[in-house]
C-alpha positions, 0 to 999 in steps of 0.5 A, spaced: 268 738 861 267 731 863 260 730 868 256 725 870 249 726 872 246 726 879 238 726 880 236 731 885 229 733 887 230 741 886 236 745 884 237 750 889 237 746 895 242 742 892 246 748 889 247 750 896 249 743 898 255 742 894 257 749 894 256 751 901 257 745 904 262 741 900 266 746 897 264 745 890 264 750 885 258 752 881 261 752 874 254 754 870 247 755 872 244 756 865 236 756 862 235 750 858 229 745 856 227 738 856 227 734 849 219 736 849 220 743 850 219 745 858 224 749 862 229 746 866 236 749 868 243 746 866 246 746 873 254 743 873 258 743 880 265 741 881 270 740 886 275 746 885 280 744 880 277 737 878 276 736 871 270 732 872 264 736 874 256 733 877 250 735 873 244 736 877 238 734 874 232 735 877 227 729 877 222 729 872 216 725 873 214 720 878 220 715 875 225 720 876 223 722 883 223 715 886 230 714 883 233 720 887 238 718 892 238 711 889 245 713 884 249 706 886 243 702 888 244 704 895 252 703 895 257 708 896 257 710 888 261 717 889 268 719 892 270 726 894 277 726 896 280 732 900 287 734 902 285 736 910 280 730 912 279 732 919 277 739 917 272 737 911 269 732 916 268 736 922 265 742 917 261 737 914 258 735 921 257 742 924 253 743 917 248 737 919 251 732 913 249 725 915 255 720 916 253 713 916 259 710 918 265 713 923 272 715 920 276 710 920 283 708 917 284 704 911 290 702 907 289 708 902 287 713 907 282 715 911 274 715 910 267 716 912 261 714 909 256 720 908 249 721 905 248 728 900 242 732 900 239 727 895 240 721 899 246 718 895 252 715 899 259 717 898 266 716 901 269 722 904 277 720 903 283 723 906 291 721 906 292 716 912 294 720 918 302 722 919 
């Protein structure tokens, strides 16, 4: 399994955001331990059919809490490609997702920037309109 880690404040709200709003699959939610033996969870979500998943890592300590939402230093650092841009955009707006830009068409397709539950910026990407 291919993973990237995303630091979040708490597991359950992040799971809810990624599964209910973005439509990801909950691949794993298992008890685990930190390197020094404290309890944590191993939580992996991923878009249906994708090879790469996201390890939702609860912030551990002040330094990590201070970095929540800063995955790519304030830039768009994550990308979600969908087949039906308009339906996905509408569902996300109706679900309360914050978009920082209006949808636009670029040479590579439709795009709009949104913010995840942790404050990270993503591009919602879809095919160019017919």
